[in-house]
C-alpha positions in Angstrom: 69.1 41.0 74.3 72.1 42.4 76.5 74.3 42.3 73.2 71.5 44.4 71.6 71.2 46.8 74.2 75.0 47.3 74.0 74.8 47.5 70.4 72.1 50.2 70.2 73.8 52.3 72.8 77.3 52.3 71.0 75.1 53.1 67.6 73.6 56.3 69.5 76.9 57.5 70.9 78.7 57.2 67.5 75.9 58.8 65.6 75.5 61.5 68.3 79.6 62.1 67.9 79.4 62.1 64.5 76.4 64.7 64.4 78.7 67.1 66.8 81.5 66.7 64.7 79.6 67.8 61.8 78.5 70.8 63.4 81.9 71.7 64.5 83.0 73.2 61.0 82.4 76.9 60.5 84.2 77.6 57.5 82.3 79.9 55.0 81.5 83.4 54.7 78.8 84.7 57.1 76.6 87.8 57.0 75.0 89.5 60.2 71.1 89.4 60.7 70.3 91.9 62.9 66.5 90.8 62.8 67.5 88.1 65.2 70.4 89.7 66.7 70.9 91.5 70.4 73.4 94.0 69.9 74.5 96.2 72.9 76.0 99.4 71.8 79.2 98.6 73.7 79.8 95.2 71.9 79.1 95.9 68.2 79.0 92.8 65.7 81.1 92.8 62.4 78.4 93.0 59.4 80.1 90.2 57.6 83.3 88.1 58.0 84.7 84.8 56.3 86.1 81.6 58.3 88.7 79.3 57.4 89.2 76.3 59.6 91.3 72.8 59.9 92.3 70.7 62.6 94.6 73.4 64.3 92.9 76.5 64.1 90.1 78.6 63.1 91.0 81.9 61.3 88.7 84.8 61.4 89.0 87.6 59.0 86.6 90.8 58.2 87.5 93.3 55.5 91.0 94.7 55.5 91.3 94.0 59.3 94.1 91.7 60.5 92.9 88.0 60.7 92.5 86.7 64.0 93.5 83.1 64.9 91.8 80.8 67.5 93.6 77.9 68.2 92.0 74.2 68.1 95.0 72.6 69.5 95.2 73.5 72.9 97.8 76.5 71.8 97.5 79.7 73.5 97.7 82.2 70.6 99.0 85.5 71.2 99.5 88.8 68.9 100.1 92.5 69.3 97.6 95.3 67.6 98.6 98.7 68.2 99.3 99.0 72.0 97.5 96.2 72.9 98.4 92.5 73.3 95.9 89.4 72.4 95.9 86.1 74.2 93.3 83.8 72.8 92.7 80.0 73.9 89.8 78.0 72.2 88.3 74.4 73.2 85.1 72.4 72.2 82.1 72.0 74.3 80.2 69.3 72.3 79.6 71.0 68.7 80.1 74.5 70.4 83.7 76.6 70.3 84.2 78.3 73.3 86.7 81.0 72.5 88.4 83.4 75.3 90.2 86.1 74.7 92.4 88.6 77.1 93.5 92.0 76.1 96.2 93.8 77.8 96.9 97.5 77.1 95.8 100.9 77.6 92.2 99.2 78.3 92.4 95.8 80.2 89.2 93.7 79.3 88.3 89.9 78.6 86.0 88.8 75.7 84.3 85.6 76.0 82.3 83.8 72.9 80.3 80.5 72.5 80.2 79.5 68.7 77.5 77.4 67.5 76.1 76.4 64.1 72.6 75.4 62.9 72.2 71.7 61.7 71.3 73.0 58.1 74.7 74.6 58.3 73.6 77.9 57.3 73.3 79.6 60.7 75.9 80.8 63.1 75.2 82.3 66.7 78.0 83.8 68.5 77.2 84.6 72.1 79.5 87.1 73.2 80.4 88.7 76.8 82.8 91.5 77.4 84.1 91.8 81.1 85.9 95.1 81.9 86.4 96.1 85.3 82.9 96.8 87.2 81.1 95.9 84.1 80.0 93.3 82.0 78.0 93.2 78.8 76.4 90.3 76.5 75.3 90.1 73.4 73.8 87.5 71.1 75.0 87.7 67.4 73.3 85.6 64.5 74.6 85.4 61.4 73.3 83.6 58.1 75.6 81.9 55.5 76.3 83.8 52.5 73.8 83.1 49.6 71.6 81.1 51.7 67.9 82.1 52.3 66.7 83.6 55.8 64.4 81.6 58.0 60.5 81.8 56.5 60.1 83.5 60.0 62.1 86.5 59.6 59.8 87.3 56.4 56.9 88.2 58.9 59.0 90.3 61.4 59.7 93.8 61.1 63.5 94.2 60.4 65.1 96.2 63.5 67.4 98.9 61.4 71.2 98.4 62.0 72.4 100.4 65.0 75.1 102.9 63.8 78.8 102.3 64.6 79.3 104.1 68.1 81.9 106.9 67.8 85.1 106.0 69.4 85.4 107.4 73.0 87.5 110.4 73.5 91.2 109.7 74.4 93.3 111.9 76.7 97.0 111.2 77.2 99.2 112.2 80.4 102.4 112.8 78.2 105.8 110.8 79.1 108.3 112.8 81.1 105.2 114.5 83.2 105.9 115.3 86.8 103.6 114.1 89.5 103.7 115.4 92.7 103.4 112.5 95.4 103.0 112.3 99.1 104.3 109.2 100.9 102.0 107.4 103.3 104.4 104.8 105.0 107.6 105.6 106.2 111.0 104.1 104.4 114.5 104.1 105.6 117.8 102.4 104.6 118.2 101.0 108.4 114.7 98.8 108.3 113.5 98.5 104.5 115.0 95.6 102.5 114.8 95.5 98.7 111.4 94.1 97.6 109.6 96.0 100.3 106.2 98.0 98.8 106.1 101.6 98.9 102.5 103.3 99.2 102.0 106.9 98.2 99.0 109.3 97.0 98.9 112.0 94.5 99.1 115.5 96.4 97.8 117.6 93.5 95.5 116.7 90.8 96.6 116.4 86.8 94.9 118.1 84.3 95.0 118.1 80.6 93.3 120.3 78.3 91.2 121.5 81.0 90.1 117.8 81.8 90.7 116.3 85.1 92.6 112.9 84.4 94.0 112.0 87.8 92.5 113.2 90.9 94.3 114.2 93.9 94.3 111.1 96.4 94.8 108.7 93.6 96.9 105.7 94.8 100.4 104.8 93.5 102.7 101.9 94.5 106.0 101.4 94.3 109.0 98.6 95.1 112.2 99.1 96.7 114.9 98.3 94.3 118.0 99.1 96.6 118.2 99.9 100.3 122.3 100.3 101.6 123.1 101.1 105.0 126.2 103.7 105.5 129.3 101.6 106.3 131.4 102.1 109.5 134.4 103.3 108.1 133.2 104.8 104.5 130.5 104.1 102.2 127.0 106.4 102.1 123.6 104.8 103.0 121.5 104.4 99.4 118.0 104.0 99.0 116.1 103.3 95.4 112.7 102.4 94.4 110.5 102.4 91.4 106.9 103.6 90.8 104.9 100.7 89.7 101.2 101.4 89.3 98.7 104.3 89.5 94.9 103.6 90.5 92.5 106.2 90.0 89.7 106.6 92.9 87.0 104.8 90.6 89.3 101.7 90.3 91.1 102.3 86.9 94.9 101.1 86.8 97.6 101.9 84.8 101.2 100.2 85.0 104.6 101.9 84.3 107.8 101.6 85.8 109.1 105.3 86.7 111.6 106.8 88.8 111.7 109.7 91.4 112.6 113.2 90.1 112.8 114.9 92.9 112.2 114.3 97.1 112.1 116.4 99.9 114.7 114.9 102.2 118.3 115.3 103.1 121.1 113.5 101.0 121.7 113.6 97.1 119.4 112.7 94.6 120.6 111.1 91.4 117.9 112.4 89.2 118.7 109.9 86.0 118.4 106.7 88.3 116.3 108.1 90.9 118.5 107.1 93.6 119.0 108.7 97.0 122.4 108.9 98.8 122.7 109.6 102.1 124.9 112.5 103.8 128.6 111.8 104.7 129.8 112.6 108.3 133.2 113.5 108.0 132.6 116.9 110.1 130.8 114.8 112.7 133.7 112.4 112.9 136.3 114.9 113.0 134.2 116.8 115.8 133.9 113.5 117.9 137.8 112.9 117.9 138.5 116.6 118.6 136.0 116.5 121.9 137.3 113.3 122.8 141.1 114.5 122.5 140.4 117.9 124.5 138.8 115.7 126.9 141.8 113.7 127.5 144.2 116.4 127.5 142.0 117.9 130.2 142.3 114.9 132.3 145.9 114.2 131.6 146.7 117.7 132.8 144.9 117.4 136.1 146.8 113.9 136.6 150.2 115.6 135.6 149.9 118.3 138.1 149.5 115.7 140.9 152.7 113.9 139.8 154.3 117.2 138.9 154.7 116.8 135.1 152.2 119.1 133.5 153.2 118.5 129.8 153.6 114.6 129.9 150.0 114.5 131.6 148.7 116.6 129.0 150.2 114.6 126.1 149.2 111.4 127.3 145.7 112.4 127.8 145.2 113.7 124.9 146.7 110.7 122.9 143.9 108.5 124.7 141.2 110.9 124.3 142.0 110.6 120.2 142.2 106.9 120.4 138.7 106.9 122.3 137.2 109.0 119.8 138.3 107.4 116.8 137.2 103.9 118.4 133.9 105.5 118.6 134.1 106.5 114.9 134.7 103.3 113.7 132.1 101.4 115.6 129.4 103.6 114.5 127.5 104.2 111.1 127.1 107.3 109.1 123.4 109.0 108.5 120.8 106.8 107.1 118.4 107.6 104.2 115.3 108.3 106.2 111.8 109.2 104.2 109.2 109.7 106.9 105.0 109.3 106.2 104.2 112.9 104.3 107.7 113.2 102.4 106.6 114.9 99.2 108.4 113.7 96.0 108.0 113.9 92.2 107.3 111.0 89.8 108.6 111.2 86.2 106.6 109.1 84.1 108.3 106.6 81.8 105.5 106.3 79.3 102.1 107.9 77.9 99.4 107.2 80.3 96.1 107.0 77.9 92.4 107.3 79.4 89.1 107.4 77.8 86.4 109.2 78.9 84.7 105.8 80.2 87.8 105.3 82.3 87.3 108.6 83.9 83.6 108.2 85.1 83.4 108.4 88.7 82.8 105.0 91.0 79.2 104.4 91.4 78.1 104.9 95.0 
């Protein structure tokens, strides 16, 4: 009896595995059934596409578009289309295929899909979720195999007219080379700042393109210190360099770049080609220090020489001692540091175009 039960369970599991495996093949041509689909305007579905599948991958193609590859062997499929990078992974959940695609570029978002096929192999259902910053939209797309009859239930329903393809959102571009005035919110100096430290700033004036506000005043900019060198004791000027990394609008939309400073309201010299700020030298201050100590030493020596009856000798010895003391002070001190206090203004020079859509520019919900 026990042997019979074990055999029955084994048979059932084998049968279920065979059924699941048979439902894992999505090969064929598929046409959208709008009557059974729930389509959000922001997540449109293709009217028709083809699937070619093998053990290693599933290839999806629609019309003249570049085919998309969904790996089935654990790989991560990476590709680039236009200005965006696509990274796709897929895995099986029983007979369902879970596909996850991360898109990075002018717009960052994630697309998650769950593919399932009916037992008669004539219906394909794709549940698609598109996740953006502060927004998540779901759609259910139902496809019939090309050449197969739609289910009878559809003949008794009023077909929902296909939704027109939404027009592409208007795009606005802040051109490469644009200068954006910033105000530093934390202090930075070569004495206490080390490479790798963060720099925080805000835009001091708004940026408009064709009359449209793209970057409001008070948008956040972050940067990273790439060089911080103290002034030397004998020679060598202080130097500070950092790059600007990200811009975040008040509504949370973020863009990455690697830009430099084009100007800075600070003492010192700015290398505009590299954004490097070099501190001032202190030769005049060093000479003044030596001169003052020399004069003081000569005065003291004169007084001492007068007491002993040797005015000239006392003055010479005093001057030499004062000069030596002044030189020792110069050698033990460093030159001026580069100091950027909070509130310092500087210009960011964009190293690439920043692209925004009308959706990106919507105010954050209150």
